[in-house]
N, CA and C atoms as an extended XYZ file, in Angstrom:
477
Properties=species:S:1:pos:R:3:atomname:S:1:resname:S:1:resid:I:1 pbc="F F F"
N        31.716      155.840      136.000 N   MET     1
C        31.409      156.159      135.104 CA  MET     1
C        30.487      155.408      134.441 C   MET     1
N        29.372      155.931      133.838 N   GLU     2
C        28.034      155.861      133.288 CA  GLU     2
C        28.473      155.429      132.110 C   GLU     2
N        28.155      153.860      131.581 N   LEU     3
C        28.428      153.534      130.164 CA  LEU     3
C        27.632      153.873      129.310 C   LEU     3
N        27.966      154.188      127.981 N   LYS     4
C        27.121      154.695      127.074 CA  LYS     4
C        26.385      153.992      126.630 C   LYS     4
N        24.977      154.917      126.214 N   ARG     5
C        24.003      153.759      125.832 CA  ARG     5
C        23.604      153.390      124.351 C   ARG     5
N        23.155      152.747      124.024 N   ILE     6
C        23.189      152.199      122.268 CA  ILE     6
C        21.793      152.400      122.419 C   ILE     6
N        21.712      152.254      121.703 N   LEU     7
C        19.849      152.558      120.616 CA  LEU     7
C        20.161      151.554      119.632 C   LEU     7
N        19.258      150.055      120.017 N   LEU     8
C        18.838      149.250      118.601 CA  LEU     8
C        17.405      148.728      118.534 C   LEU     8
N        17.533      149.237      117.244 N   VAL     9
C        16.142      149.327      116.471 CA  VAL     9
C        16.193      148.335      115.557 C   VAL     9
N        15.224      147.143      116.266 N   GLU    10
C        15.077      145.752      115.254 CA  GLU    10
C        14.028      145.433      115.536 C   GLU    10
N        12.779      144.604      114.707 N   ASP    11
C        12.125      144.045      115.025 CA  ASP    11
C        11.799      142.501      115.356 C   ASP    11
N        13.443      141.912      114.767 N   SER    12
C        13.005      140.466      114.997 CA  SER    12
C        13.729      139.996      116.603 C   SER    12
N        13.273      139.427      117.334 N   VAL    13
C        12.811      138.926      118.120 CA  VAL    13
C        14.616      138.096      118.581 C   VAL    13
N        14.864      137.159      117.630 N   ASN    14
C        15.633      136.418      117.306 CA  ASN    14
C        16.820      137.227      117.052 C   ASN    14
N        17.064      138.158      116.495 N   ASP    15
C        18.003      138.946      116.016 CA  ASP    15
C        18.059      139.751      117.389 C   ASP    15
N        17.336      140.424      117.923 N   VAL    16
C        17.572      141.224      119.189 CA  VAL    16
C        18.742      140.249      120.382 C   VAL    16
N        17.895      139.135      120.375 N   GLU    17
C        18.387      138.189      121.171 CA  GLU    17
C        19.825      138.055      121.108 C   GLU    17
N        20.145      137.823      119.515 N   LEU    18
C        21.562      137.264      119.812 CA  LEU    18
C        22.349      138.353      119.593 C   LEU    18
N        21.813      139.731      119.132 N   ILE    19
C        22.634      140.973      119.501 CA  ILE    19
C        22.834      141.193      121.064 C   ILE    19
N        21.866      141.214      122.067 N   LEU    20
C        21.923      141.393      123.133 CA  LEU    20
C        22.958      140.537      123.621 C   LEU    20
N        22.965      138.940      123.752 N   THR    21
C        24.159      138.536      123.546 CA  THR    21
C        25.074      138.359      123.395 C   THR    21
N        25.389      138.701      122.321 N   SER    22
C        26.945      138.679      121.668 CA  SER    22
C        27.612      140.151      122.367 C   SER    22
N        27.167      141.143      122.591 N   LEU    23
C        27.296      142.095      123.872 CA  LEU    23
C        27.832      142.038      125.163 C   LEU    23
N        26.797      141.266      125.516 N   ALA    24
C        27.217      140.801      127.005 CA  ALA    24
C        28.511      139.710      126.920 C   ALA    24
N        28.379      139.071      125.961 N   GLU    25
C        29.541      137.385      126.277 CA  GLU    25
C        31.019      138.623      125.609 C   GLU    25
N        30.662      139.639      125.181 N   ASN    26
C        32.017      140.335      125.072 CA  ASN    26
C        32.015      141.247      126.004 C   ASN    26
N        31.737      141.167      127.384 N   HIS    27
C        31.868      142.097      128.217 CA  HIS    27
C        31.559      143.745      127.895 C   HIS    27
N        30.515      143.852      126.843 N   LEU    28
C        30.245      145.230      126.929 CA  LEU    28
C        28.703      145.407      127.735 C   LEU    28
N        28.957      145.632      128.906 N   GLY    29
C        28.009      146.198      129.785 CA  GLY    29
C        26.996      147.508      129.440 C   GLY    29
N        27.256      148.109      128.056 N   ASN    30
C        26.012      149.224      127.623 CA  ASN    30
C        25.249      149.025      128.099 C   ASN    30
N        24.143      150.071      128.314 N   GLU    31
C        22.604      149.904      128.310 CA  GLU    31
C        22.437      150.000      126.969 C   GLU    31
N        21.933      148.899      126.355 N   VAL    32
C        21.153      149.122      125.288 CA  VAL    32
C        19.476      149.387      125.259 C   VAL    32
N        19.288      149.897      124.683 N   VAL    33
C        17.753      150.583      124.659 CA  VAL    33
C        17.208      149.494      123.508 C   VAL    33
N        16.376      148.444      123.510 N   VAL    34
C        15.497      148.542      122.333 CA  VAL    34
C        14.496      148.492      121.885 C   VAL    34
N        14.249      149.074      120.799 N   VAL    35
C        12.605      149.284      120.359 CA  VAL    35
C        12.566      148.559      119.217 C   VAL    35
N        11.293      148.514      118.721 N   ARG    36
C        10.705      147.193      117.851 CA  ARG    36
C        10.569      148.042      116.198 C   ARG    36
N        10.160      149.202      116.037 N   ASP    37
C        10.273      149.692      114.702 CA  ASP    37
C        10.371      151.230      114.995 C   ASP    37
N         9.962      151.586      114.096 N   GLY    38
C        10.717      153.354      113.396 CA  GLY    38
C         9.880      154.350      114.196 C   GLY    38
N         8.818      153.903      114.524 N   GLU    39
C         8.270      154.883      114.941 CA  GLU    39
C         8.268      154.700      116.689 C   GLU    39
N         8.624      154.073      117.224 N   GLU    40
C         9.076      153.663      118.447 CA  GLU    40
C        10.473      154.792      118.334 C   GLU    40
N        11.156      154.153      117.606 N   ALA    41
C        12.775      154.560      117.438 CA  ALA    41
C        12.929      156.117      117.218 C   ALA    41
N        11.884      156.767      116.777 N   LEU    42
C        11.864      158.412      116.306 CA  LEU    42
C        11.139      158.791      118.299 C   LEU    42
N        10.280      158.159      118.554 N   ASP    43
C         9.770      158.754      119.760 CA  ASP    43
C        11.033      159.014      120.946 C   ASP    43
N        11.653      157.702      121.026 N   TYR    44
C        12.287      157.781      122.053 CA  TYR    44
C        13.875      158.952      121.436 C   TYR    44
N        14.231      158.817      120.297 N   LEU    45
C        15.240      159.753      120.168 CA  LEU    45
C        14.589      161.363      120.352 C   LEU    45
N        13.006      161.438      119.969 N   TYR    46
C        12.898      163.145      120.224 CA  TYR    46
C        12.148      163.292      121.872 C   TYR    46
N        12.660      162.190      122.768 N   ARG    47
C        11.963      162.147      123.696 CA  ARG    47
C        10.244      162.309      124.280 C   ARG    47
N         9.543      161.671      123.062 N   ARG    48
C         8.204      162.052      123.352 CA  ARG    48
C         7.431      160.367      123.551 C   ARG    48
N         6.121      160.667      123.419 N   GLY    49
C         5.562      159.756      123.858 CA  GLY    49
C         5.869      158.721      124.683 C   GLY    49
N         5.866      157.511      125.372 N   MET    50
C         6.587      156.354      126.341 CA  MET    50
C         8.052      157.043      126.501 C   MET    50
N         8.521      157.818      125.780 N   TYR    51
C         9.939      158.201      126.162 CA  TYR    51
C        10.127      159.406      126.405 C   TYR    51
N         9.293      160.217      126.754 N   ARG    52
C         9.349      162.102      127.244 CA  ARG    52
C         9.897      162.323      128.144 C   ARG    52
N         9.769      160.927      129.435 N   LEU    53
C        10.525      161.483      130.388 CA  LEU    53
C        11.817      160.756      130.750 C   LEU    53
N        12.436      159.929      129.447 N   ARG    54
C        13.539      159.472      129.853 CA  ARG    54
C        14.634      160.195      129.796 C   ARG    54
N        16.406      159.816      130.280 N   ARG    55
C        17.021      160.765      130.486 CA  ARG    55
C        17.423      161.571      129.259 C   ARG    55
N        18.116      162.648      129.669 N   GLU    56
C        18.881      163.357      128.277 CA  GLU    56
C        19.788      163.316      127.732 C   GLU    56
N        20.213      163.190      126.599 N   GLY    57
C        21.131      162.843      126.150 CA  GLY    57
C        20.901      161.745      124.861 C   GLY    57
N        21.395      161.900      124.037 N   ASN    58
C        21.663      161.032      122.747 CA  ASN    58
C        22.546      159.449      122.852 C   ASN    58
N        21.975      158.671      122.235 N   PRO    59
C        22.453      157.588      122.390 CA  PRO    59
C        24.407      157.888      121.426 C   PRO    59
N        25.221      156.635      122.081 N   VAL    60
C        26.464      156.916      121.478 CA  VAL    60
C        26.487      156.760      119.834 C   VAL    60
N        25.362      155.589      119.942 N   VAL    61
C        25.597      154.892      118.321 CA  VAL    61
C        23.766      154.209      118.766 C   VAL    61
N        23.346      154.564      117.278 N   VAL    62
C        22.162      153.674      116.832 CA  VAL    62
C        22.578      152.757      116.283 C   VAL    62
N        22.319      151.539      116.532 N   LEU    63
C        22.384      150.111      115.505 CA  LEU    63
C        20.681      149.933      114.316 C   LEU    63
N        20.447      149.915      113.296 N   LEU    64
C        19.623      150.255      112.698 CA  LEU    64
C        19.042      149.392      111.725 C   LEU    64
N        18.304      148.358      112.042 N   ASP    65
C        17.628      147.555      110.824 CA  ASP    65
C        17.238      148.787      109.956 C   ASP    65
N        16.806      148.000      108.730 N   LEU    66
C        16.305      148.488      107.848 CA  LEU    66
C        14.666      148.372      107.509 C   LEU    66
N        14.110      147.170      107.709 N   LYS    67
C        12.962      146.522      106.870 CA  LYS    67
C        11.954      146.558      108.509 C   LYS    67
N        11.563      147.519      108.804 N   LEU    68
C        11.026      147.933      110.211 CA  LEU    68
C         9.472      148.018      110.192 C   LEU    68
N         8.584      147.783      110.721 N   PRO    69
C         7.246      148.239      110.732 CA  PRO    69
C         7.192      149.567      111.266 C   PRO    69
N         6.260      150.213      110.695 N   LYS    70
C         5.186      151.628      110.867 CA  LYS    70
C         5.981      152.811      109.672 C   LYS    70
N         7.307      152.706      110.795 N   ILE    71
C         8.216      153.481      109.440 CA  ILE    71
C         9.213      152.441      109.676 C   ILE    71
N        10.102      152.585      108.103 N   ASP    72
C        10.994      152.119      108.035 CA  ASP    72
C        12.160      152.826      108.550 C   ASP    72
N        13.297      151.538      108.250 N   GLY    73
C        14.852      152.494      108.648 CA  GLY    73
C        15.298      153.539      107.639 C   GLY    73
N        15.090      153.719      106.402 N   ILE    74
C        15.732      154.863      105.852 CA  ILE    74
C        14.868      155.946      106.256 C   ILE    74
N        13.511      155.809      106.438 N   GLU    75
C        13.033      157.229      106.679 CA  GLU    75
C        13.420      157.523      108.057 C   GLU    75
N        13.871      156.105      109.102 N   VAL    76
C        14.182      156.787      110.365 CA  VAL    76
C        15.517      157.687      110.282 C   VAL    76
N        16.565      156.965      109.362 N   LEU    77
C        17.593      157.511      109.140 CA  LEU    77
C        17.877      159.150      108.223 C   LEU    77
N        17.156      158.984      107.484 N   SER    78
C        16.813      160.576      106.790 CA  SER    78
C        15.889      161.224      107.558 C   SER    78
N        15.040      161.169      108.650 N   GLN    79
C        14.705      161.959      109.829 CA  GLN    79
C        15.841      162.701      110.569 C   GLN    79
N        16.645      161.542      110.669 N   LEU    80
C        17.831      161.456      112.312 CA  LEU    80
C        18.850      162.720      111.217 C   LEU    80
N        19.129      162.513      110.153 N   LYS    81
C        19.982      162.826      109.375 CA  LYS    81
C        20.213      164.759      109.277 C   LYS    81
N        18.233      164.607      109.115 N   LEU    82
C        17.853      165.888      108.422 CA  LEU    82
C        17.820      166.900      109.456 C   LEU    82
N        18.318      166.130      111.304 N   ASP    83
C        17.617      167.090      112.103 CA  ASP    83
C        18.936      167.819      112.742 C   ASP    83
N        18.914      168.946      112.957 N   SER    84
C        20.144      169.586      113.464 CA  SER    84
C        20.589      168.832      114.857 C   SER    84
N        20.046      168.547      115.747 N   THR    85
C        20.037      167.991      116.902 CA  THR    85
C        20.367      166.720      117.179 C   THR    85
N        20.147      166.127      116.173 N   LEU    86
C        20.546      164.246      116.306 CA  LEU    86
C        21.152      164.221      114.571 C   LEU    86
N        21.635      164.821      113.861 N   ARG    87
C        22.111      164.600      112.457 CA  ARG    87
C        23.743      164.069      113.051 C   ARG    87
N        24.416      164.477      114.578 N   THR    88
C        25.986      163.659      114.727 CA  THR    88
C        25.697      162.623      115.383 C   THR    88
N        24.154      161.935      115.991 N   VAL    89
C        24.299      160.880      116.273 CA  VAL    89
C        25.395      159.751      115.085 C   VAL    89
N        26.252      159.136      115.631 N   PRO    90
C        26.298      157.889      114.782 CA  PRO    90
C        25.202      157.092      114.446 C   PRO    90
N        25.183      156.629      113.487 N   VAL    91
C        23.988      155.273      112.741 CA  VAL    91
C        24.674      154.368      112.092 C   VAL    91
N        24.910      152.795      112.508 N   VAL    92
C        25.129      151.849      112.329 CA  VAL    92
C        23.930      151.032      111.583 C   VAL    92
N        23.787      151.160      110.146 N   VAL    93
C        22.690      150.362      109.418 CA  VAL    93
C        23.302      149.101      110.023 C   VAL    93
N        22.431      148.136      110.045 N   LEU    94
C        22.275      146.846      110.237 CA  LEU    94
C        21.317      145.714      110.001 C   LEU    94
N        21.640      145.340      108.971 N   THR    95
C        20.559      144.963      107.981 CA  THR    95
C        20.750      143.534      107.108 C   THR    95
N        20.028      142.516      106.584 N   SER    96
C        20.438      141.725      105.713 CA  SER    96
C        20.093      142.018      104.310 C   SER    96
N        19.820      143.140      104.077 N   SER    97
C        19.219      143.748      102.758 CA  SER    97
C        20.867      143.888      101.896 C   SER    97
N        21.300      143.190      100.911 N   ARG    98
C        22.397      143.282       99.930 CA  ARG    98
C        22.078      144.542       98.656 C   ARG    98
N        21.031      145.041       98.802 N   GLU    99
C        20.391      145.410       97.541 CA  GLU    99
C        21.157      146.712       97.274 C   GLU    99
N        21.637      147.393       96.315 N   GLU   100
C        22.693      148.344       96.007 CA  GLU   100
C        22.056      149.458       96.329 C   GLU   100
N        20.671      149.661       96.109 N   GLN   101
C        20.374      150.694       96.092 CA  GLN   101
C        19.993      150.966       97.520 C   GLN   101
N        19.483      150.341       98.599 N   ASP   102
C        19.449      150.350       99.908 CA  ASP   102
C        21.201      150.749      100.270 C   ASP   102
N        21.767      150.231       99.912 N   LEU   103
C        23.310      150.590      100.180 CA  LEU   103
C        23.741      151.980      100.032 C   LEU   103
N        22.981      152.426       98.766 N   ALA   104
C        23.522      153.739       98.478 CA  ALA   104
C        22.305      154.577       98.977 C   ALA   104
N        21.180      154.537       98.882 N   ARG   105
C        20.386      155.347       99.547 CA  ARG   105
C        21.000      155.714      101.141 C   ARG   105
N        21.133      154.721      101.930 N   CYS   106
C        21.788      154.685      103.150 CA  CYS   106
C        22.896      155.907      103.283 C   CYS   106
N        23.978      156.086      102.294 N   TYR   107
C        25.123      156.634      102.238 CA  TYR   107
C        24.882      157.807      101.964 C   TYR   107
N        24.025      157.848      100.972 N   GLU   108
C        23.567      159.499      100.576 CA  GLU   108
C        22.695      159.974      101.837 C   GLU   108
N        22.004      159.574      102.599 N   LEU   109
C        21.863      159.942      103.802 CA  LEU   109
C        22.442      160.205      104.996 C   LEU   109
N        23.277      159.856      104.856 N   GLY   110
C        24.567      160.298      105.891 CA  GLY   110
C        24.907      159.224      106.757 C   GLY   110
N        24.513      157.437      106.542 N   THR   111
C        24.940      156.456      107.497 CA  THR   111
C        26.306      156.849      107.736 C   THR   111
N        26.781      156.130      109.164 N   ASN   112
C        28.013      156.013      109.552 CA  ASN   112
C        28.749      154.784      108.864 C   ASN   112
N        27.847      153.713      108.731 N   ALA   113
C        28.445      152.627      108.400 CA  ALA   113
C        27.184      151.601      107.620 C   ALA   113
N        26.955      150.315      106.867 N   TYR   114
C        26.212      149.481      106.693 CA  TYR   114
C        26.573      148.127      106.775 C   TYR   114
N        25.867      147.710      107.500 N   VAL   115
C        26.875      146.276      107.976 CA  VAL   115
C        25.755      145.472      107.449 C   VAL   115
N        26.064      144.267      106.716 N   VAL   116
C        25.117      143.148      106.452 CA  VAL   116
C        25.304      141.906      107.452 C   VAL   116
N        24.019      141.757      107.884 N   LYS   117
C        23.877      140.534      108.864 CA  LYS   117
C        24.559      139.479      108.167 C   LYS   117
N        25.557      138.726      108.963 N   PRO   118
C        25.723      137.457      108.492 CA  PRO   118
C        25.005      136.403      108.769 C   PRO   118
N        24.861      135.515      107.941 N   ILE   119
C        23.931      134.178      108.391 CA  ILE   119
C        24.509      133.168      109.348 C   ILE   119
N        25.586      133.104      109.547 N   ASP   120
C        26.208      131.808      110.248 CA  ASP   120
C        26.640      132.515      111.438 C   ASP   120
N        25.878      132.187      112.428 N   PHE   121
C        25.946      132.595      113.841 CA  PHE   121
C        27.058      132.831      114.457 C   PHE   121
N        28.261      132.250      114.632 N   HIS   122
C        29.315      132.212      115.084 CA  HIS   122
C        29.979      134.521      114.204 C   HIS   122
N        29.989      133.882      113.075 N   GLU   123
C        30.032      135.336      111.822 CA  GLU   123
C        29.319      136.295      113.029 C   GLU   123
N        28.008      136.451      113.317 N   PHE   124
C        27.169      137.645      113.583 CA  PHE   124
C        27.807      137.937      114.585 C   PHE   124
N        27.954      136.993      115.489 N   VAL   125
C        28.535      137.082      117.032 CA  VAL   125
C        29.816      138.387      117.005 C   VAL   125
N        31.104      137.713      115.783 N   ASP   126
C        32.297      138.148      115.775 CA  ASP   126
C        31.547      139.972      115.420 C   ASP   126
N        30.681      140.151      114.664 N   VAL   127
C        30.689      141.226      113.516 CA  VAL   127
C        29.432      142.146      114.726 C   VAL   127
N        28.980      141.619      116.023 N   ILE   128
C        28.244      142.145      116.985 CA  ILE   128
C        29.239      142.848      117.870 C   ILE   128
N        30.227      142.074      118.028 N   ARG   129
C        31.321      142.289      118.320 CA  ARG   129
C        32.063      143.587      118.403 C   ARG   129
N        32.746      143.222      117.146 N   GLY   130
C        33.149      144.043      116.361 CA  GLY   130
C        32.672      145.775      116.365 C   GLY   130
N        31.400      145.796      116.168 N   LEU   131
C        30.840      146.981      116.332 CA  LEU   131
C        30.463      147.308      117.800 C   LEU   131
N        30.208      146.678      118.648 N   GLY   132
C        30.199      146.975      120.300 CA  GLY   132
C        31.667      147.716      120.548 C   GLY   132
N        32.483      147.134      120.101 N   LEU   133
C        34.000      147.196      121.140 CA  LEU   133
C        34.229      148.847      120.001 C   LEU   133
N        34.239      148.620      119.093 N   PHE   134
C        34.133      150.229      118.305 CA  PHE   134
C        33.052      151.407      118.923 C   PHE   134
N        32.091      151.418      118.356 N   TRP   135
C        31.424      152.357      118.824 CA  TRP   135
C        31.304      152.753      120.094 C   TRP   135
N        31.117      151.496      121.144 N   ALA   136
C        30.713      152.120      122.704 CA  ALA   136
C        32.163      152.211      123.227 C   ALA   136
N        33.509      151.823      122.733 N   ILE   137
C        34.546      152.109      123.656 CA  ILE   137
C        35.581      152.718      122.583 C   ILE   137
N        36.003      152.445      121.202 N   ILE   138
C        37.033      153.133      121.094 CA  ILE   138
C        36.704      154.310      120.649 C   ILE   138
N        35.205      154.431      120.121 N   ASN   139
C        35.164      155.804      119.095 CA  ASN   139
C        34.482      157.018      120.133 C   ASN   139
N        35.428      158.307      119.826 N   GLU   140
C        35.146      159.186      120.680 CA  GLU   140
C        33.245      159.433      120.235 C   GLU   140
N        32.378      159.659      121.447 N   PRO   141
C        30.714      160.248      120.782 CA  PRO   141
C        31.242      161.765      120.537 C   PRO   141
N        29.881      162.196      119.863 N   PRO   142
C        30.188      163.501      119.331 CA  PRO   142
C        29.047      164.215      120.942 C   PRO   142
N        29.324      165.507      120.786 N   PRO   143
C        28.959      166.519      121.881 CA  PRO   143
C        27.208      165.834      121.998 C   PRO   143
N        26.825      166.146      122.983 N   GLY   144
C        25.541      165.892      123.269 CA  GLY   144
C        25.256      164.127      123.603 C   GLY   144
N        26.186      163.586      123.423 N   SER   145
C        25.949      161.843      123.637 CA  SER   145
C        25.637      161.848      125.200 C   SER   145
N        25.136      160.738      125.805 N   VAL   146
C        24.910      160.510      127.022 CA  VAL   146
C        26.199      160.707      128.124 C   VAL   146
N        27.436      160.286      127.828 N   THR   147
C        28.326      160.435      128.777 CA  THR   147
C        29.427      161.324      128.310 C   THR   147
N        29.332      161.981      126.801 N   GLN   148
C        30.722      162.862      126.609 CA  GLN   148
C        30.763      163.870      127.599 C   GLN   148
N        30.381      165.024      128.229 N   ALA   149
C        30.841      165.779      129.169 CA  ALA   149
C        31.210      165.364      130.558 C   ALA   149
N        30.489      164.295      130.870 N   ARG   150
C        31.000      163.871      131.988 CA  ARG   150
C        32.417      163.185      131.939 C   ARG   150
N        32.621      162.373      130.953 N   ASN   151
C        33.900      161.091      130.378 CA  ASN   151
C        34.892      162.443      130.144 C   ASN   151
N        34.944      163.602      129.511 N   ASN   152
C        36.340      164.649      129.164 CA  ASN   152
C        36.421      164.965      130.395 C   ASN   152
N        35.181      165.237      131.390 N   GLN   153
C        35.937      165.740      132.617 CA  GLN   153
C        35.975      164.992      133.890 C   GLN   153
N        35.938      163.743      133.349 N   GLY   154
C        36.411      162.533      134.285 CA  GLY   154
C        35.600      162.449      135.880 C   GLY   154
N        34.245      162.914      135.562 N   ILE   155
C        33.072      163.070      136.819 CA  ILE   155
C        32.648      161.971      136.718 C   ILE   155
N        32.521      160.995      137.954 N   LYS   156
C        31.322      159.888      137.743 CA  LYS   156
C        30.095      160.229      137.402 C   LYS   156
N        29.497      159.883      136.570 N   GLY   157
C        27.908      159.840      136.376 CA  GLY   157
C        27.191      159.034      137.628 C   GLY   157
N        25.790      160.325      138.251 N   GLN   158
C        25.249      159.832      138.919 CA  GLN   158
C        23.752      160.483      138.107 C   GLN   158
N        23.075      159.299      138.374 N   GLU   159
C        21.959      159.317      137.724 CA  GLU   159
C        20.939      159.030      139.091 C   GLU   159
């Protein structure tokens, strides 16, 4: 069975390392694709630029930081949720922003969850573990996700 792909959109090297370590420590062996800015995230999702030849299928979840170079997270979220082929991809905003206007805007645009990154290392690990378990294991992905069709038929993925 092919593992579900997670798209992590994060520009902080430290946060990326912490998130990947947290997922690995909790035995979530999902493929995590890391992109560093909003433009790269959109290129990945739309299979253009350096991602034009990537495997078909949408990620099972997008973990999206808001404060990003080039195109910010709110604009990425807006474009995703306005696109008929991508609007069903779950998006979890994972940010340090506690600003009420960011929270309200993200929910208006259709985010599936808004998680404020904890400052404490152990809390951060716990939050990532919970997100990973829910979105990569427990939640049933929308049609068009990387493994949705194969898993429903019980067929082993072959790439």
